[in-house]
N, C-alpha and C positions, 0 to 999 in steps of 0.2 A: 481353799488355799492349800498349796502343796506343802510348803515349809513354813511353819510358824516361827516367830522369833525365838521362842523358848525351846525350840527343837535344836537350835545350834548351841554347842558348848561354848562357853566364854573362856577366853585366855587372859593372861595377865598383862597384855599389851593392847592399849586402846585402839591404835590404828588398825590392828588386825581384826578386832571385833567390828569396827566400823566397816571395813571392806567386806567382811563376811555378811554383814547385814545388807550391804548394797547388792552383793551377789544374790542373796535370798530374794530381795525385791525384784531383781531382773528375772531370775528363774521363775518366780511366781507369775510374773507378767507374761512370760513366754508360755507357761503351762496354761494359763487362762486362754491365751490365743489358740493354743493347740485344741483345747476343748471347744472353742468357738468354731474352729475349722472342721472339727469332727461333726458338728451340727450342720454347718453350712460351708461346704468346701469351695468357697469362692476364691477368685484370683486376689481380691482385696485381702482376705484373711490369710492367704498363703504369703503374700508380700509382707504382711505385718509380722508373721512368724519369722520370715527370713531377716527382716530388719532387726527385730529384737534379738534373734540368735546371734547375728553379727555383732550387735552392740555388746552382748554378753561375752562373746569370744574376745573382743577387743579389751573389754574390762578385765577379763581373766588374765590375758597376757600382761596387762599393766599391773594387776594384783600380784601375780607370780613374780614378775620382774622386780617390783619393789621389795618383796620378801627376800628374794635371792640377793639383791644388792645389800640389804641389811645383814643377811647371813654371812656374806663375804666380808663386809666391813668388820663384823664381830668375830670373824674366823670360827663360825659355827662348825663343830666337828662332823655333823651329819649333813653338811651342805650338799654333797654329791648325791646322796640317797634322796634327799628332799627334792632337789632339782630334777632328778630322774622321774620322780612321781609327778611333778609338774609337767614335764615333757609328755609323759604317758597320758595324763588327763587331757592335755590340749590335743594330742593326737586322737584320742577317743572322741572328743567333742567334734573335731574335724571330720572324722569318719562317720559319725552319726549324722552330721549336717549334710555331708556329701551324699550319703545314702538316701536321706530324705529328699534332697534335690533331684537325685536321679530317678527314684521310684515313686515319689509323691504319695507314699503310704503313711498316713498319720500314725499308724501303729508303731512305726520306727521311733518316732519322738515320744509317744506315750510310754512305751516300754523303758526307754532311757530315762525319762523324767520321773517315772513312778518306781521302777524296779532297781535302777542302778544309781542314779545321781544323789538322791537324798542320803542313802546309806554311805556312799563314798564320802560326801562332804563331812558328815558327822565323824566318820572314822578318821579322815585326814586331819580334821581339827583336833580330835581327841588324842591322836598319836603324834603326828609330825608337827603340827602347829603349836600344840601345847608344849612340847619339848623345846621348840625354837623360842617361844615366848619366854619360857623359864630361863633359857640361856641368855636371851637379850637382857632380861632384868638383872641377872647375876653378873653380867659383863658390861 
């Protein structure tokens, strides 16, 4: 498993923790499929990666949108910075997926899922989401 539940920091807002855990499960399922594809680069395994990645992208768009809506409702002072990081993360996901689609090199996904994504998620939760959750609770 790429990301264990205990690897993700908890914040003081339940819905955020639930969404992070859903992200973790989807990410782990994609990574498992990446490893399967690495062993057997079949069309079926490729399609499974693509379907799961698209599911994760759509989930992430919804996740970020609900967080941003809450930040706007509560007039969170760091809204713009947090939203920019969401935009950047979605653009990175899109770039990685497009590169995979174009080149069909599994190393593109492996590098992203091993070297970039887990560290980013933890950092994002520990910094931006933790501050947002604290603000939500106080206001």
